[in-house]
N, C-alpha and C positions, 0 to 999 in steps of 0.2 A: 578555680577559674580557667587556667590552662587546659585541666582534665576535660571539662564541659566543653570547651571550644573543640580538643580533638577529637571527643564522641560525636559533635556534633556534624564534624568534617567528614568523618567516616561514616557516619550515616547517609549523606548528601551522597557521597562517592559509588555506597552499596546500590542505593535507590536511583542513579543515575545511570549504574552499568546495568540494572534490571531494565529498566523502561527501554534503554536502545538496545540489549539483547533481544526482548522483549517483542518488540516491535519488527525485527527483521525476520523473512521468512522466502521460501522458496516455493513454486507451485510449478509442475511441469505436464506438458502435455495435455492443455487445457484448450476446449474448443470453445470460441468465445460466441454467444450465442445473440447478442444483444449490446447497443453501446448508446448512453444516452449522453448527448452532450448540452454541454452548459456554457453562456457567455461568460456570466459571473457567478461560480458555482458558491452556495450558501457558506459562511466560515473563511472563505480562502481567498474570496474577490480576484479569481485567477479564472481564464477560460480553461474549460477542463471536460472530463468526461468521465463517466462511471462505467466499467468493463464486465459485463455480466459472462458468464463463462461455467462450462460443466468439464468435469465432475467436480462437483463443491469440494473445499478443503475445509471444513469445520473448523472455527478458531485461527483461521490464518491471520500471523503478526499479532495474534492476542490483542487484536483490535476488537471495538465493540461490536463491531457486524460480527457476530459469531458463525451465521450461515456459511461464510467463505467461498461465497460465489460471484463476489463482485470486487472490483481492485479501482482506484481511482487514479487516474492520469492526467497531467496536465498537459493541455495542448498546444503550450510554448514550447516543450519539448517536441518540436513537430517532428523531428527523425521517427521518436520511439512511437508517437501517435500515430505517424502515417504506416508505420509498420504493423503497427496494432490494427489499423483498419484494413489495411492489405490482407492481412491475415482472416481478418472476419468475411472479406469480401469473397477470399479463395475457400475459406471453410477448412485452414490448415490449422493444426494445432500450435500452441504457443506455449512458451513458459514464462511466469513471469516473476521477479526478484522484487521484494518491497522492503522497504526502511520509514518505518514510521506511521503514523495514522491520520486522517482527516479528523477537524475538529468532532464529525459527526460519527466518528468509527470506522471509516474505511481505509482497507491497507492503501499506502501509497508507492504506486509504482516506481523503479529508480532503475530496472533494467529488464531486458527481454530475452527471450533465446527461442531460437528454432530447432 
């Protein structure tokens, strides 16, 4: 019995590490092409935006959206969202760091860089 518990715990530990690692990613020098804003994004119940960019990074974050040309950002993270919006308006490039995926498969922005 103890061996079985240890085996299950080891499997859970490995799976958790893979999921966490697989969902982290970085994309630099992206140009934002459009932003879709939502008051209540499906599956998250959070005010947020989908940010579309080019060039695409296929498979970004190993999320379900394999096109790699869109990330999700909460508009509650006001400073991050404002910087993304300003970059879009100015036409400057931006970098996205993501960690995790939305329920429908978009990488979640955790940090940005210029």
